[in-house]
C-alpha positions, 0 to 999 in steps of 0.5 A: 898927742893931737889936740883934735877930736878922734871923731872929726879926724877919722870921718869924712867931712860933709862936702855938700854945704852951700857955697852961695850967699845966705839968702831966700825965703824958707818955711823953717830955718834950723840953727845948729848943725849937730844931731838935733838940727840935722835930724830936724832938717831931714825930717822937715825936708822929707815932709816937703818943707823948704828948710835951711840949716845955719851952722856957725862953724862946720857940721858936727863941730860942737857936742855932736863931734866932741863926745865919748861915743855912747848911745846909752839908755837910762836916765842921767839921774837914778830912776828912783830919784827921777820918780821922787822928783817928777812922779812915776808917770813922768819918770817912766816917760823919760826913761822910755824917751831914752829907749826910743832915742837909741831905736831912732838912731838904729832906724836912721842908720838903716834907712839912710845906709850910714856906715858908722859902726852902730852896735848894740853894746850894752852899758855898765854903770860901774860902782866905784865904792861898795856903798855905790853898789848898794844904791845901784842895786836898789835902783836896779830892782825898781828899773827891772821891775817897773820899766826895763826888764832888759837889765841885769845886776852884776856883782864884783865876781861877774866883772872880770869878763866885762872890764879888766879892772879891780876898781869896781864893786859891781855894776848894772847892765842896761842891754839896750844901750849902743855905740856909734862912730859919732863923726861918721854918723853926723856926716851921714845925717848931713848927707841925708838931710841934704839929699832930702832937700835941706839947704845947709850953710856952714860958717854962718852964725846967726848974728841978728834975729828980727821979727818980720810979719809972722816970721823972722829975718836971720842975719849972718856974715854971709847974708840974711834970709827969712823963715816962718819958723826958727828951730834952735838946736844949739844947746851948750853952743848957743850964741848970738840973739838967743839970750833967753836960752843962755840963761837956762843952759849951763855949758860944762866942759867934758874932756876925752882922750883916745889911746893908740890902738890896743893890741888883741891882748890889751883889748882882752885885758881891758875891755873884754865885754866891749860895752860902754861904761860909766862910773858912779862917782859924781866926777866920774869917767866914761869909756869904751873901745873905738872901732879900731880898738882905741880906748876912748876915755873921758870925764869932767876933768875939771868944772869949766865952761872953757874948751880950748887947746890949753884947757884940753891938754891940761884936762887930758893929763888929768884923764891919763892919771884917771885911766892909769888908776882904773887900768894900771896895765895901761899906765903910760900908754900913748895918747893919740887924740885929746879933745874937749867939748861943752855939755848943755846942762839944765839946773835939774839935768832933765832935757827940754823941748818946746816953744819959747821966745818966738822959736821952737827948741830942743836942748839941755841934754845934760850928758845924754845928747848923743842919743836924745838929740837925734830923736828930739830933733825928729820929733820937733821936726814933725811937730813943726811940719804939723803932724800930730806927734806928741812932745814927750817933754811938754809941760816941763817948766824951763826956768832961768838959773837964778843969778846966771846970765850965760857965764857960769861963774859958779862952776868951780864952786860946783866942782868943789862941792862934788869933789867933797861928795866923792870923798865922803859918800 
């Protein structure tokens, strides 16, 4: 078992990063080389801006290369819960934002000719308990009637043709959802941004940010540059002189394993529907097949803001047990890759984008970043470029988390609370 991301290890690395010292004057400096930053840099470069991107490690190092490979529409919350909390107008706008995000990725893959196995697969929200199916059915009725007719409610009797497991009691199918090879997509986006004129520096973390006139000077270990506008696209990996955002984004570990390639018989017995799947538990799991027929199986094996070799391996063992519980016929299957990454959570689990503390930003995707990040990066890039593009998240308060300064000491308590809920609900 390699403690490496399957997406990183099975995709070509971006080879177009600048090798010279960091220097120069730019219209926009993008901080962060994941989907958000690359999408914004591509958009700005196409609009004629002088744009530079600063990545602390390598392109796609963070959440963009460490996720489960899902491009799901639908909200992290139930639609009914979002309506109750935000009102019908905002809930519908957020739901459509996820739809638009998947559409944007499909368009970019086509326009930039990115070979990344994009496919409209559909998503199953699987009911882990009979009571969960009742809640899923109520949510489905509202979603299907009010916002997304391309959904269906599946009973337990419908599931054998979709998922080879007896662990579930029905599901909601969202047909707009998709999947992609994340490593190939992030490399393709970096190549596209560079091709359109963006300058990309890797291994260039921003260590200092100073106001100079109407703009900013950013210092890195490789030199410094100035820019009229800074766009922050670091989400859970926010470091350096951006404390304002560290008080608002909670990094939570999410962990993934990839099995050896399944045989044709194992595919038919495990994932005959070949969709993206998420379970209904608070501490649940998500899974799909890779392009080479591995089962990619993930979840929040434990509530932690740490992802390193020791943590990843420990969580990988927990995921192996969960995998065997759901798919007993795969118990003991060889695991070829095991990795972890950080998800950027806001306290209400809704994303944010706008301008604060002197920078433009988009972050807080709360588990839906694979799709939202690319779309919001493009939107905020257009706004920075002066286009009359509306910000779909405008007006949403982005308050600091009380008692939190960037180190989420409370995560074990949160994990214990959700485990208790999973036992009693």
